[in-house]
Backbone as numpy.savetxt, mean C-alpha at the origin, in Angstrom:
# Nx Ny Nz CAx CAy CAz Cx Cy Cz
-13.25 -20.52 -7.57 -12.65 -19.69 -6.55 -12.35 -18.31 -7.12
-12.72 -17.29 -6.38 -12.44 -15.92 -6.82 -10.97 -15.60 -6.62
-10.41 -14.91 -7.60 -8.99 -14.56 -7.53 -8.80 -13.17 -6.94
-7.61 -12.95 -6.40 -7.26 -11.63 -5.92 -7.12 -10.70 -7.12
-7.38 -9.42 -6.91 -7.28 -8.44 -7.98 -6.35 -7.31 -7.53
-5.58 -6.81 -8.48 -4.61 -5.75 -8.20 -4.71 -4.70 -9.28
-4.65 -3.44 -8.88 -4.65 -2.36 -9.86 -4.00 -1.12 -9.26
-3.65 -0.20 -10.13 -3.15 1.11 -9.72 -4.05 2.13 -10.37
-4.51 3.11 -9.58 -5.39 4.15 -10.10 -4.80 5.52 -9.74
-5.04 6.49 -10.59 -4.54 7.83 -10.35 -5.35 8.50 -9.24
-4.66 9.36 -8.49 -5.36 10.10 -7.43 -5.24 11.61 -7.62
-4.32 12.04 -8.48 -4.10 13.45 -8.79 -3.70 14.29 -7.59
-3.13 13.68 -6.56 -2.58 14.44 -5.45 -1.09 14.63 -5.70
-0.56 15.80 -5.39 0.82 16.13 -5.73 1.83 15.11 -5.17
1.78 14.83 -3.87 2.76 13.93 -3.26 2.37 12.47 -3.33
1.11 12.20 -3.64 0.61 10.83 -3.72 -0.23 10.70 -5.00
0.46 10.61 -6.15 -0.25 10.69 -7.42 -1.06 9.46 -7.82
-0.90 8.35 -7.07 -1.64 7.14 -7.43 -1.87 6.29 -6.19
-2.75 5.31 -6.35 -3.05 4.38 -5.26 -2.95 2.95 -5.79
-2.38 2.10 -4.95 -2.25 0.68 -5.24 -3.42 0.01 -4.54
-4.32 -0.59 -5.31 -5.55 -1.17 -4.78 -5.48 -2.69 -4.95
-5.73 -3.40 -3.84 -5.71 -4.86 -3.86 -7.02 -5.37 -3.28
-7.56 -6.41 -3.89 -8.80 -6.99 -3.39 -8.61 -8.48 -3.18
-8.94 -8.93 -1.98 -8.86 -10.34 -1.64 -10.06 -11.05 -2.25
-9.79 -12.06 -3.07 -10.87 -12.78 -3.76 -11.76 -13.57 -2.83
-11.20 -14.15 -1.76 -12.00 -14.96 -0.84 -12.84 -14.10 0.10
-12.18 -13.15 0.75 -12.85 -12.34 1.77 -13.57 -11.13 1.20
-13.28 -10.82 -0.06 -13.86 -9.65 -0.72 -13.54 -8.35 0.03
-12.35 -8.31 0.62 -11.90 -7.09 1.30 -10.91 -6.38 0.40
-11.02 -5.05 0.40 -10.15 -4.25 -0.44 -9.22 -3.41 0.43
-7.98 -3.30 0.00 -6.98 -2.50 0.69 -6.40 -1.51 -0.31
-6.31 -0.24 0.09 -5.76 0.79 -0.78 -4.55 1.42 -0.09
-3.46 1.52 -0.84 -2.21 2.06 -0.32 -1.75 3.18 -1.25
-1.38 4.30 -0.69 -0.88 5.41 -1.49 0.47 5.10 -2.11
0.63 5.52 -3.36 1.94 5.47 -4.02 2.48 6.90 -3.95
3.55 7.05 -3.20 4.09 8.38 -2.90 5.16 8.79 -3.89
5.24 10.09 -4.11 6.25 10.71 -4.96 6.53 12.10 -4.40
7.44 12.19 -3.40 7.67 13.47 -2.73 8.24 14.56 -3.64
8.94 14.17 -4.69 9.48 15.12 -5.65 8.80 14.90 -6.99
7.74 15.65 -7.29 6.97 15.41 -8.52 7.78 15.40 -9.81
8.96 16.01 -9.81 9.80 16.00 -11.01 10.66 14.75 -11.11
10.69 13.93 -10.06 11.53 12.73 -10.04 10.68 11.50 -10.37
10.79 11.05 -11.60 10.00 9.90 -12.06 10.41 8.59 -11.38
11.59 8.57 -10.78 12.11 7.32 -10.23 11.91 7.19 -8.72
11.23 8.12 -8.11 11.04 8.05 -6.66 9.58 7.76 -6.31
9.10 6.63 -6.78 7.73 6.19 -6.49 7.83 5.07 -5.46
7.15 5.23 -4.34 7.25 4.21 -3.30 5.94 4.04 -2.54
5.85 2.92 -1.84 4.71 2.62 -0.97 5.24 2.28 0.41
4.41 2.47 1.41 4.73 2.06 2.78 3.86 0.86 3.10
4.50 -0.30 3.23 3.77 -1.55 3.44 3.91 -2.02 4.88
2.86 -2.65 5.36 2.83 -3.18 6.72 3.81 -4.35 6.85
4.56 -4.34 7.94 5.52 -5.42 8.22 5.07 -6.12 9.51
4.43 -7.29 9.39 3.94 -7.99 10.58 5.03 -8.27 11.61
6.25 -8.56 11.16 7.34 -8.84 12.10 7.67 -7.62 12.95
7.66 -6.45 12.35 7.92 -5.22 13.10 6.78 -4.93 14.08
5.56 -5.19 13.64 4.40 -4.94 14.49 4.44 -5.81 15.74
4.93 -7.03 15.60 5.00 -7.96 16.71 6.14 -7.65 17.68
7.11 -6.83 17.23 8.27 -6.57 18.08 7.89 -5.70 19.27
8.52 -5.93 20.42 8.21 -5.13 21.60 8.66 -3.68 21.42
7.97 -2.79 22.08 8.36 -1.39 22.05 7.79 -0.60 20.89
6.83 -1.15 20.19 6.22 -0.42 19.08 5.44 0.76 19.65
5.83 1.96 19.27 5.20 3.15 19.83 4.28 3.86 18.85
4.48 3.60 17.59 3.78 4.37 16.59 3.47 3.48 15.39
2.39 3.77 14.71 2.01 2.99 13.54 3.13 2.99 12.51
3.82 4.13 12.35 4.90 4.22 11.37 5.99 3.19 11.62
6.17 2.77 12.88 7.18 1.76 13.19 6.86 0.41 12.56
5.61 0.19 12.22 5.19 -1.10 11.65 5.21 -1.09 10.12
5.68 0.01 9.52 5.68 0.13 8.08 7.10 0.10 7.52
7.25 -0.50 6.35 8.51 -0.51 5.62 8.30 0.17 4.27
9.29 0.91 3.82 9.23 1.60 2.54 9.76 0.68 1.44
8.98 0.58 0.36 9.38 -0.20 -0.81 9.26 0.67 -2.05
10.33 0.73 -2.83 10.28 1.43 -4.11 9.42 0.61 -5.06
8.61 1.28 -5.85 7.73 0.58 -6.79 8.52 -0.19 -7.84
9.73 0.28 -8.18 10.50 -0.47 -9.17 11.06 -1.77 -8.59
10.97 -1.95 -7.26 11.32 -3.23 -6.65 10.11 -4.16 -6.56
8.93 -3.60 -6.66 7.69 -4.37 -6.55 7.20 -4.81 -7.93
7.28 -3.91 -8.89 6.80 -4.19 -10.25 7.94 -4.61 -11.16
7.61 -5.33 -12.22 8.60 -5.66 -13.25 8.98 -4.36 -13.96
10.12 -4.35 -14.65 10.51 -3.13 -15.37 9.44 -2.63 -16.36
8.80 -3.54 -17.08 7.76 -3.11 -18.04 6.57 -2.48 -17.33
6.10 -3.09 -16.26 4.96 -2.55 -15.52 5.32 -1.22 -14.87
6.54 -1.11 -14.38 6.99 0.15 -13.76 7.04 1.27 -14.81
7.55 0.98 -15.99 7.59 1.98 -17.06 6.18 2.40 -17.46
5.26 1.45 -17.49 3.87 1.76 -17.82 3.28 2.69 -16.75
3.59 2.44 -15.48 3.12 3.30 -14.39 3.71 4.70 -14.52
5.01 4.78 -14.76 5.65 6.09 -14.93 5.02 6.87 -16.08
4.79 6.20 -17.17 4.20 6.86 -18.34 2.79 7.37 -18.01
2.00 6.54 -17.36 0.64 6.94 -17.00 0.66 8.15 -16.06
1.60 8.17 -15.12 1.66 9.26 -14.14 2.24 10.55 -14.70
3.27 10.44 -15.52 4.02 11.63 -15.88 3.82 12.12 -17.31
3.31 11.28 -18.20 3.20 11.68 -19.60 1.79 12.10 -20.00
0.82 11.86 -19.15 -0.58 12.18 -19.47 -1.24 12.87 -18.29
-2.25 13.66 -18.57 -3.00 14.34 -17.51 -4.36 13.69 -17.25
-4.59 12.54 -17.85 -5.88 11.88 -17.73 -5.90 10.92 -16.54
-7.11 10.67 -16.04 -7.31 9.64 -15.02 -6.93 8.30 -15.64
-6.32 7.44 -14.86 -6.00 6.12 -15.38 -6.27 5.04 -14.34
-6.48 3.86 -14.83 -6.61 2.67 -14.01 -5.80 1.59 -14.72
-4.83 1.03 -14.00 -3.91 0.06 -14.58 -4.11 -1.28 -13.87
-4.75 -2.22 -14.57 -4.94 -3.55 -13.99 -3.61 -4.29 -13.99
-3.34 -5.01 -12.90 -2.09 -5.76 -12.77 -2.39 -7.24 -12.61
-1.51 -8.05 -13.19 -1.61 -9.50 -12.98 -0.32 -9.94 -12.29
-0.27 -11.19 -11.88 0.91 -11.70 -11.17 2.19 -11.49 -11.97
2.11 -11.55 -13.28 3.31 -11.40 -14.12 3.87 -9.98 -14.08
3.09 -9.01 -13.58 3.54 -7.62 -13.50 4.35 -7.33 -12.24
4.46 -8.31 -11.35 5.13 -8.12 -10.07 6.49 -8.82 -10.04
7.46 -8.17 -9.39 8.77 -8.78 -9.14 8.74 -9.61 -7.87
7.82 -9.26 -6.96 7.63 -10.03 -5.72 6.19 -10.54 -5.72
5.92 -11.53 -4.91 4.61 -12.18 -4.95 3.53 -11.25 -4.39
2.54 -10.85 -5.19 1.53 -9.90 -4.72 0.63 -10.45 -3.61
0.45 -11.76 -3.56 -0.41 -12.34 -2.51 0.18 -12.08 -1.13
1.50 -12.13 -1.01 2.15 -11.84 0.27 1.89 -10.39 0.69
1.99 -9.47 -0.27 1.72 -8.06 0.03 0.29 -7.92 0.54
-0.66 -8.51 -0.18 -2.07 -8.42 0.19 -2.32 -9.02 1.57
-1.77 -10.20 1.82 -1.98 -10.85 3.13 -1.42 -9.99 4.26
-0.22 -9.42 4.06 0.36 -8.55 5.09 -0.49 -7.30 5.30
-1.00 -6.72 4.23 -1.82 -5.51 4.36 -3.15 -5.81 5.06
-3.72 -6.99 4.82 -4.94 -7.36 5.55 -4.64 -7.53 7.03
-3.48 -8.12 7.36 -3.06 -8.20 8.76 -2.89 -6.79 9.33
-2.36 -5.90 8.52 -2.18 -4.51 8.94 -3.48 -3.82 9.25
-4.51 -4.09 8.44 -5.83 -3.50 8.70 -6.36 -3.95 10.06
-6.18 -5.25 10.37 -6.60 -5.76 11.68 -5.78 -5.14 12.80
-4.48 -4.99 12.58 -3.61 -4.39 13.58 -4.00 -2.95 13.86
-4.36 -2.20 12.80 -4.80 -0.81 12.98 -6.04 -0.75 13.86
-7.00 -1.63 13.59 -8.23 -1.67 14.41 -7.88 -1.99 15.86
-6.97 -2.94 16.05 -6.55 -3.33 17.39 -5.89 -2.14 18.11
-5.01 -1.43 17.40 -4.35 -0.27 18.01 -5.37 0.80 18.38
-6.34 1.04 17.51 -7.36 2.05 17.80 -8.17 1.66 19.03
-8.53 0.38 19.15 -9.33 -0.03 20.31 -8.51 0.07 21.59
-7.21 -0.23 21.53 -6.35 -0.08 22.71 -6.24 1.40 23.09
-6.08 2.27 22.08 -6.00 3.71 22.34 -7.30 4.22 22.97
-8.44 3.75 22.44 -9.73 4.16 23.00 -9.86 3.69 24.44
-9.43 2.47 24.72 -9.50 1.95 26.08 -8.60 2.76 27.02
-7.40 3.09 26.55 -6.48 3.89 27.37 -7.06 5.27 27.63
-7.67 5.86 26.62 -8.28 7.17 26.79 -9.44 7.08 27.78
-10.25 6.05 27.67 -11.36 5.85 28.60 -10.83 5.68 30.03
-9.77 4.87 30.18 -9.18 4.64 31.50 -8.65 5.93 32.10
-8.07 6.80 31.28 -7.54 8.07 31.77 -8.65 9.01 32.21
-9.79 8.93 31.55 -10.91 9.81 31.88 -11.61 9.38 33.15
-11.45 8.13 33.53 -12.14 7.63 34.72 -11.42 7.99 35.97
């Protein structure tokens, strides 16, 4: 059985200096999420916006942002993995790729991946509903 794979890669964008990349071993689908840092001088403000299926299912969802929750990377990664990420981002100017294993996470990475795959389907569903609504308005 193919295993899920997790890594962080540099993106060299000021507000989004890295990306969290997850690959589902069974479906061979890859999901990429930006790791944000709005204050480039603040090493401790690294976060991701993860899909929350419970919020997406709630009535009155008006915007994709309503289905996302903010998680600090130091809550997702173990202290050692988080320090390694900070060092790669802030101490060097080189491109990096940091492979992660389950032991590098404070929370179960499979849950994150499964929720993000649900999020990808939800995004497609929202786009098709928007296209249908636009088509209906044009008629």
